[in-house]
Steps between C-alpha positions, in 0.01 A plus 500: 500500500801730556562819693219686320215261585228691677174352618158656505458746792173449696408770752390375838285702730495385859194590700538402866296608797150607593305700251417860602549419870783694652606780733490845344880502472526144380282451195378152401434367160289766321460662163676811629815310584497252207369695198859590401652162549207330311538738209880431505448118494306526177743737329853387605530201264385401145415153639147402459475383863473683837517303824335605829581327824238540764533429876198670661221406737284776356370826646316780330251392234525838326879488469481138389262603221711797392819287490313223314368743240825680445681168439233395248496833325877495439500134402248570230647833388847363465375165370696300758419176675484539881615208714428504870681295761361454852744456782405432858143632456291664240169532678204736509624826343827327410313254289290781354828655373619156385205443261641788288739228371448320179639199678540447875749273664575412874748312700377161626483648856325829399172599645247623240143632500293655775255654258293686753458821696572541877454764758615458860464709811453480877198578722623701792177643632467264792866543591487878532168459694679287759769769518239769571574672166219659303529544121387839362442523126338782317423474125328675217349212313311207654745239384831687548583308823419159356707205624671710768685223703429691824122489458265199489479339160180570303358234269424758229860619497617145457262428209611821336860392528421149361320663208816697416709180536268314266537766232880496532493129494294492178757722336787267604308195374428663171868591446611142573228345273588738220879429516493135581195414280475135409807408710302510823394142591332524840147607604451866573397418853849361563710719282362831642447397862800684619691176547867465409696199364845351438633542148405135409137560592496844340620337182228238513243783550641702204616793711856459364656346188785304641758434769831695409721798588591803300841381390396152407204618293674782324775255389233275366343795308816681392784251514785435737659832416216709631598779735269623786520857584343627820311820477601723794227617737601785723290549816562659828707791391270759655494310826882470524530877442222604741626271782830699489338838537510676843191453697227770461418437868817662628766227500806556295574129463170407337408271791141603517442475123665160499274383796191605309621336186585185702151484652337544162711234340431268792129517448543451122728208563236325729238546229716367228630216718135396563440499122791269433419277801153412342705284260726345763806718405 
């Protein structure tokens, strides 16, 4: 082949983390942070393939939809085939983004699916009552205080929330059916129950197209000389700069600002950790 042999360059976009869920100074996966890298992935090579590697337990349905649509728009505009590879987990919003792929692959141990909608909270009204604390809420709008965790739950508020969830779920189902079409093999009641599966079961159900990884599959498609080029994603620049600024609360060493940022990040970390833990990770 000689010194001048050059294989096809396939851009690889790696999407790892919760979708849309983050502290203000630590953005998660969103169209705001990924629009540029997605554009670059479809423009940096003349190859007819783009690979996206997903490792996400989901998150914001809106951001999942926006990422899905941008990937599909560029794949069609640039006339390129989009290959998606699931790593540890591509579930809920992670799977929503994955169905942008023309073909979806997963590792044998990947977790795939969770086509559903969830909302979780705590009821703290009895706890504050025992502590002798009264909750005072004033609103303009009869439903403005709906689902306040410090007030008793109202059946009409729960039904309203479930109606919203059903609408969001229907959109998710429609996207999966449109993209996977005749490849889906299981009954709707099973596929769209919110359950998740191992890669082997996901393959049987038609949720993915095979068991493979990005390097192996791209070599099958483009030959042994294929070169994978990771598309850089820069996140957290603003956070690193702001954390170094002197505190606006009087300290010259930024201790107060760092403390607030730490507290915010801690809450965010707990929420994101809970999202991952649903899948045993």
